[in-house]
N, C-alpha and C positions, 0 to 999 in steps of 0.2 A: 274221775275215771280217765275221762277225757284229755284234763290235764295232763294227768300223774305219764299217759304214752307220749303227748306230745313234748313235756319238760325232757321226757328222758332221749326223745328225737333227737331235740335238738341239740343235745351236749353231744350224743353220734354224729349229728351233721357238721358241728365245728370243724370234728377232727379227721371227716371224712368226704369230701369235694362230689362225691359220687351221686349222694344221698340228697333226693328233692323231695320237695313239697308239693304238691299241686290242690290246692283248694276250690270250688264250686261257689263259690261265692258268700260262704257264710267261716264263720269261727271267727270273727272277730273280737279281739280279748285272750284266748288260747293260744292262737297261731302269731300273737301280733310280733314276740321277739324271735322268732324263728325268721319270719318276715324283714321284718329292720336289721337282724346282725347278720344273716345271711341273703340279699336280695337276689341274689344270682343263682341262686338255689331254692324258690319259691315262685310261684307261678298262681296267679286266682286266674282258671279259664271261666270264669262266669257262669251260670246258668245254664250248663250245655253239659250235663254230665256224658252225655255219648262219645264226645269230641274230646273233653276232659278224657277220659280211657284211652282215645286212638290219639292222643299227644303224646300221654303215660308208656303205652304202646314206644311210640314213635322214636322220644328218649330212654326206654330202657334198652330198646335193639342196637343202639350207638354204644351200652354200659355205662347207664345211669342204674341208681338203685331208686325207684319210685313208689312213692306213698301218695297216691288220691284221697280227700277226707273229705265225704261230706253225711247229708242225714242219714241215716239208715237208707230208708229205701233209696232213696235216690240213684249214689253210683254203683246200687246190685238190680234193681226190677228195672230201673228204667233202662240201664247203659249194660244190660246180660247178653245182646248180642256180640258188643263190643267185648266184654272180659273173655266170651267163646271164645270169639274168635282169632280177635287181637292180641291177645294177651295169655290165654291157655295154649291155645293151638300153635302158637311159636313156643311157648314154651319160657316166655321172657317176666325178668325178676318184677313184678308190678303189687306193689302191697294194695289192695283195699281197705281203708279204714271207712266202718260205716259207724256213726254215732246214734248213740239213742237206740240199741236194739231193745225188742221184744215190746213192751207198752213204752217207754221212758218218753216218749213225745205222746201221752195219753190223752191229755187232753183237745192235742190236734186232729184227734178220730183217724179214723182208718188207714187214710191214703197216707200218715207218716207212723204209719207201724210198723215194724221189720219182725214178723212174725213168722215168714217161711223160708227165710234167708237162709237159715242153714240147710236145709233140705236142698235147696238151689245149688246154695255154691258145693256143698259136698259132692254135689254129682258130678262136677264139673270134672275132668281127667285132671290128675295133675295138681288139683286147686289144695292148700292149705289150710285147716278151717283153725281159726283162734279166735277165743272166749274168754278172757280174761275176768275174774270175778270182782275181785278188788284192784286198786291204785297200784300194789305193789306186784300181783302180776303181770296187769298193766307194763308196768318197766319192764318187767321182763322179757313181754311178749315186742315190745319196742326193740329190744338186745336180739331176740330170737330174729325176727324180719328184718331187720339188716347181717345177723352174721349169715342165714342161709338164705340161698337164690331160689329162681323159682315164684309160680303165681302165688298169692298168698291170699286171706281173707279174713279182715280182723274187724268184729262186733265190738262194740263198747259202749259201755253205760256212761250216764254226762249227767245224773243226780246226784251228784256228792256222796259217792259210797265212801266209805268207811271199811277203814284196813281189817282182812280176815287172819293176817298172818303176823309174824312176826319179822320187823326188818332185818333178821339174818336171812329171811329167807332171799333177798337181795344176793349173797353170796353164793347163790347155787344158779346150776343152768334150767332154763323151761321144760318142768316132764308133767305128763299126765300118768295120773292124776296127783294130789296133793290135797293134806291130810289137814283139813281145819276144826276139828271136834275127833277126837278117841272114844271109841264106843264097839259093842263085840254082841250087841242085840240083834242090830237091824243095821244097814249099810244106809245114804242119802246121798246120791250120786248127784251134780247138778253140774251146770254152766255159766257161765255171765253171775248177772249183778246178783239176780233170783237166791245165789247163796246164800245173804246175809237172813232171808227167810228159811232158810232150811238151817242155818244153823241156832235161830230163836230157835223154833220148832223143837230140835234138839235138847232144847231148854229146859222146855215145856214137856217135851216126853221123859226125861231125867224125873222131876217132881213124883212120875206115874211109873217109876223103878224101868223104863226103857234103857240101856246106857245106846245110845244112836251114835256110830262113827259118821260124820259130813267129810265129804270129797269133794273137791272141784278140780273140774279137767279145765284148764285154759286151751289143751289141745285136744282136737274132735277129729281131726282129719291131717297124719293117719291116727288113727284109733290104738291107744297104747296097749298092743297084743301081749305083752309081757305082765301085764298086771291081769287081764282078762282068763290068761293060763293059769294063772299060781290064785285063781278065785276060789274061798273056800263055799261049795255051794250050800253049807249046812245055814248060812248068813242069809237071809234078804234083801232085797235091793229096792229101793223106791226111787226113781228117775224125777227130777223135775228140771222145770224147763220153763221159760217165758218164751214157749216157742210152740207152733202145733203140732199136734200129736202125729202127721205123717213127715214120718222122713228126717225128722227131727233127730235132738242127742241122743235121746230112749231107744232109737229105731237104731242107731250109730250102736248103741254097747247091746243092743238085743243080737244083735246082726254078729256083731263079732264074738257074744258068747258060743251062740250056735255054729260056729266056724272051731269049735274046742272041745266041748264036752257036753254034756247034759245042763241046760241053764239053769239057773238058780233061780227060785221064785220072785221075779221082777215085777214090778207096778211101774206106772208112767201117771204122773200127776203134771198136766199140761195145759196150754190154751187149748179150747174146741176148733176143730179145720172146717171155720167159718167168719164170713164177713165180721168184724168187730165195730158194731155199730151204736156203739155209746162212746162219746166221748166225756172221759173223765180223766184224771190225777191218774199218773200210776198206782199210786196207793188203794187208791177206789179199784181200777181194773183190776189187780192182785185180787182184793176179797171176790169181787166178784167173780171170778172164772174159778176163785177158791185154788187161790195156789200160794196165799200170804201165809206165815206161821202159824196161827190158829188154823187154819184148813187142812194144813200138814200134819202138822200132830192129828186134829181128827179124825182123818183120815186113819193114821200110823195105829190109833186106840181100836180103831173098828177092826183092824185085821187080829189072824189068827196066824203069830208072829213062832207058835210053839212048832 
């Protein structure tokens, strides 16, 4: 997913000299083409994420469209004050790109897990929050970030995610939600790379006669109010996210539903709101915290969907 995003940004930057990419001393191999072909639009800020955000704000204040890129927890939690005061307060056109959302860096332990970032970033005024589920959505997100001004946050997977959509998606504008799978008995709503587990869960449920719709939400904030207004209240919803329960994607959906009508039956599968003290692979951590495909399907099979 990160490769697809940077590849699309490289294409866009080649025809738009306003675009700048700043990295926090990482991304080698991923950002090499951008750096080599457009050196005047590239900057390595070093291991200094707070300074990186300040530099980005300065460049944006003189008309640049700036993208900052680092491992998910570093440009967010470490630099939150700078994002809040330097970027959001002034409404600057800076896109914070966080690589390795959720527990993608599982083996590195809790210090490298980005599992509270949706809550934090969507709380910031005027911050657009974007979370693509596959490489095709990531390309659309890159285009969206260039075409739209203002503060933006993008959370990306980094573990070779496969396409969930057909390539025809690239002929359309970015919207939320996007349909991965059709079904009328239940809707699984997800955001980010965990959507692949949701699709596999739907395939498991099909064997039990449960026809499951799978939706991805590449745009979390602003939440798609038109979709919420037109919800069929008879169809239950399960939200799935690689993020803690408090203030995450499921919370955003519930808040939006409550603004419009009597809520659907909504369940949420999330990481627990606690420190993750086990360092394992992303696959193992998803299994441990029961948000992998088998756990999703098992949870749904225990529900009264009638």
